N, C-alpha and C positions, 0 to 999 in steps of 0.2 A: 397200439404200441408195437413197435417193430420187433421181429424175432432175431434179426441179424445183430450180432455183437462182435466187436473187434476190439483189440487191446492196443492202446498207444503206449509204446515202450520208450522210457526216457533214459537212454544210455548216451554217453558222451560221443559215441562214434556216429556223428550226424550224417555223414555222407552215405552210410549204409542204409539209412532210413529214408532217403529221398524218394524212393519208389512208393513209400507209404504216405508221405506228407507233402510231396512236391519238394519245395526247398524250405530251408530253415528260416527264410525271410517271412514266411506266412505267420501271421500274428498268433493263431492258435497253436501251431507247431512250436513257435518260440516259447510260448508259455509252458507247454508240456516239457520241453527240454530244460526249463528252469527248475523242474521237479516240484513246483508249488511250495517251496520251503518258506516257513515262517521267518526263520533267521538264516540267511544264506551263509553266514560265517560258521554256523554249527552243522550244516548239512553236507556231508561228503557226497560225491556223485556216484559212489559205488552201490548204493541201495536206497530205495524209496518207494512210495506208493505211486501207482500209475492208474489212470482211469480206464475202466472198461466201458467202451462206448457202443451204441449210443446210450446216454442216460435216459431214464424213463420219464417222460414228460406228461403234461395234461392233467396234473393233480391240482386241486384247490387247497392251497396252504397245508401240505402234508406235515403232520406234527409227530407221527410215530411210525416206526416200521418194525416188523417182527418176522423172522424166518421160522416157520412152524415145524413141529414134529411130523406133520402131514405132508411136508415138502412144498407147501404153498407159501407165498410171500403175502403178508398182511400189511396194508398201509392205511393209516387213519388220516382222513382229510375232512374238509367241510361237508362232504357228501356222506360220510360215515365210514364203514369198514370196507375197504377195497380188497378183493381177493384176486391175487395174480399167481400165475405159474412162474417158474424160474427163468423163463424167457421174456417175462414182462407182459404176457398176454393177460388182459383183464377178463376174469371169469364171472365176477359177481360184485355188486355193491350192496351192502346190508346197512340200511339206515339205522343209526343209533343216536338218540338225542345227546348232544354235547360230547360225543366220543373224543377221547384224548389219549388213551393208551391201550395197548393190546398185548396179550401173551397167551400161551397155550400150555396145557399139561400133557403128560405122557399118554393119557387116554385119548388125546386129540380133542379135548374140550377146550374151547376158546373163551377167554375172559376179556371184556372191554369195559374200561371206565367211562362213565358218562353222567347224565343227569336223568331224573325222572320226576314227573309231576304226581304228587300225593296229597290228597285232601286230609291232612292230619287232624284237623279240628272238626271235620264234618260240617263245615260252614259253607260249602260250595265254592270255596276259593282255594285251589290246590297250591301247595308249596313246592318249589323246585329244589330237589334234594340230590346230593351226591349218590351215585349208584355204581355197582359193578354188575354187568350183564354176563350171564353164564350161558354159552351157546354150544350146540353140537351141530355136526353136518355142514360146517362152513366150507369144507373143501369139495363136497359133493353136490352142493346146491340144495340139499335137503335140510335146510336150516331150522333148528328148533331152539326156542328160548326155554332153557331148563329152569332157571332161577334168576332172581335179581336181589343182590345184597344192597340194602338201602340204609343210609345213615339217617338217624342214629340207631335204628332198630336192629341192625346187624351186630352192633357192639354190645356184648353181654353185660358190660358194666353200666350200660344206660337203661337196663331193665327197671331200675329202681329210681330213675329220675324222669322228670317231665320234659316235654319238648321245649326247646329254648328259643323258639322263634327265629329271629334274624340271625342269631349266632349259629344255629344249626343249619340254616340256609346258606351261610357263608362257608361252611365246611366243604372241602374238595378232596376227592380221591385222586391222587396225582400219579400213581404208578402201580403196576402189578407185576409179580413174578411168581414162578412156581418152583418147588423143590423136586427132588427125585421121587419122593413119596406122594407127589401130587398135592402137597400142602400149598395153599395160596397165601402169598403175602401181599397186603394192600397198604400202600403209604397214604397217610392222611394229613391234611393241614387244616387249621381253623383257629378261631380267636380265643377259645377257652383252654388255658394251660396252667391251671392252678394245681400244683403237686399235692396240696392238702385236701383236694376235693374227693368225693366218694366215687366219682367216675373217672375213667382214664382221661388224660389230657388229649386235646385234639391233635397236637403235633406228635404223631406216633405211627407205628406200623401194626396193623391188625393181622392176626394169623387165623386161617380157616382150614378145616379139613376138606377132603374132596366132596363131602356132602353139604358144604356151606355152613358148617357149625363153627362159631367163633371159639377157638381153642386157646387164645392167648394174645399177647402183644409184646412189643419190644421193651420190656421192663429193664431199666438201667440207663436208658438214653435220656439226655437232657433236652427238653422241648423248647427252651428259650435262651440258650447260651451257646457260645461258640467254643467248641473243644473237639477232641478226637472221638467222642461218643455222643455227638449231637444229633437230634432229630428236628432241628429248628428249620421249619418250612422246607420239607423234602419235596424235590421236584421230580425225582425218578428213583427206581430201585431195580436192581438186577441180582439174580442168584447165580450160582455156579453150575447148576444143572441146565443144559441147553441142547437143542437139536444139533446134529442128528443123533438118533439112537444108534448105538454101535455095539459090536461084539465085545469091544474093549471095556464096555460099561459106561456109566455116567456118574458124575460127581454126586456123592451123598452128603456133601458139606451143608451145614445149616447156616453158614456165614452168608453175608450178602453185602453188596455195595449200594450206597445211596449218594445222590447229589442234593445239595442244598441251594435254595434260591434266596435265603436270607442275605440281604445286602451287606450286613456288617460281619458276616461269618468269615473268619480267617481261613478256615479249612472247608472247602465246599464239595469235595469228593472224598467219601469215607468208606473204609472197609470195616464192617461191623462183625465182630466175632460172637458166637454163642458160647457161653460159659455155663457148665453144669456143675453145681455144688450139691452134695448130699443134704446139706442143711438149708442153704439159701435157695435152692431150686435153680431154675433156669433164668439167667440174666444175660444181658447183651452189653458189650463194651468195645473198646478200641483195639485195633491191631497196632500195637505200639512199635512193632518191628519196622513199619513203614516210615517211622519218624527218624530212623537212623540212616543218614545220608552217607553213602560210600562214594566219595569223589573219584576213586580209582575205577569205579564201574560205570558211572554215568555223570552227566553234567547237569541234568534237570531231574526233578523228582515230583511224584504225585502229591506228596505232603508238604510242598513248599507253601508257606503262608502267602495268600494273595495270588496263587497260581491261576485261579479262574475268576471270571466275572459273573457269568450266569450259566453254569453248566445245566443243560437241559435234559441230557440223557446219558446213560452209561451202559456198557455191555461187556461181558466177559467171554472171551473165546474159549470154548470147551475143549479145543484140541491141544496138541502138545505145546503150542506156543504159549497158551494161557494169557494172551495179551488182553489188556484192559483198554477199552475205547471210550472216549468222552467227547461229546460235542458241546461247544459253548456258543449259545445263541447271541451273546453280546460281542464276543470276539470273532464270530463267524469262522470257527476253526474246528478241526478234528484233531484230537490228541490221542497218542498211543503210548501205553506204559506196560512194563512187565509186572508180574505178580509180586515182585520185590519192591515195586514202586519206582523203578528206574524208567525214565522217559527214553524211548528209543527201541529200535529193533536189534536183534542179534547181528553182529558183523557176519558177512558171508564167509564161506570157506576161503582160506588163502588171504584174507584181509590182514593188514598190519595194524588195524585199529583194535584196541583192547577194550574200549568202552562201548556202551550201547550207542547206536547211530540214530540221531534224532530223525524221525520220519513224520512227525506231526506237520500239518500244513493248513493253510486257509487264508482268510482275509476277505473283506467284503467285495462282492462282485458276482458275475454269472459265468466266469470262465471255468474250465475243467478242474481247477484247483482252488476255486473260490466258492463261498457260500453266502447266502442271505438268510440269516436267522436259522441255522440248522437246529432241528428240534428232536430228532430221533436217530438212533444208530443201532445197527444189528450186524451179525456176522454169520456166514455159513460157507463152509468148505473153502476157506482162504480168501473169500470175498467180503469186503466191508461195504455195508449199505448205509447211506446217509439220507435221511428225510430233510431235504433242503427247502424249508417252508416258504421263504420269501421268493424263491425262484420256481416254485411249483413243480419240483422234480425229485426223483430218486437218483442219487449219484452212487456209482459203484467203483471200488478200487481193489487192487491186489498188489502185493509186493513184487517188485521187479525180480527178486530172487526166486519167487515161486513160478516164474515163467521159464526158468532155465531147465 
């Protein structure tokens, strides 16, 4: 992968950019100057995301990307966990069976969801089960596997139940994220979701301390219905604590965002809040404030019913912008929202626009503003990273106003 990176800037003053692109008749340049808008009628030309080229290529179906506290970039593809530096140079590939999602805690410990073969019945025929691999030394090449969380044995509520055969084999760990105190959240999906059962439902989020002990779950979320506090087939999860570590501190919020892949869910990207009650204990519920649409501030909103088809990943920028990024693998698009749920970026200084400016873009294809089943998104130092699964590449973008 190449070290050279340059930025294509999509400003309306085309003639001043001819020395970069040749002429605007070039197909690629023409697409860049169109700003990759989803809806041209809603996208002003004054601000938008621009590609940082070259994109990183050579991946086999990349499904997730994460920018680590150790300053490395982690990409999950068919080969396992790819470890890169911020110039896109590949340092290592760590094979992990069925790898699908990655995150890191503040100790620089790395977590990867995958699968593992376990002979549960001691009959010589191993079962293939959902797992979370706990690694250290991923940035230095001195990789050590510290622990493996395996379903159903890592779920404390399953200690009094027997193995469920094909139902337990069908369970998947679909996402991982960590909080400021190194608590690990693992999203889980599966077929058993009886609220009257003695064990926790499969469609839930499990919480683990830094030593791998199961300390709780997302009590209060609905596993089989569509609402603002649903855990119906979670496809990804993201917390508010994220790299880089800074003197300004890091978010200590216990809230998190999830995406849902349930086809009939009206709301597929949810902000889940932690509620602490002296009597009821800790429960999790909706962020109702996002359901209030202020049309004086924005034209589109995160909580619009039917806004997404198949959101595959979500990420929250930890910097002053607080932007929320979502990739939808069915709509082949990248979406950006504020923490108030408004779609769009802040108007630049001097702008006459009073609303958020739509900066989301995409559409099927392999151009600089197109995707083919985007499956992962991350953010570090004003750069958005997208795992473009179908095109086998990592795309990078930055706001045009960040270049000024």
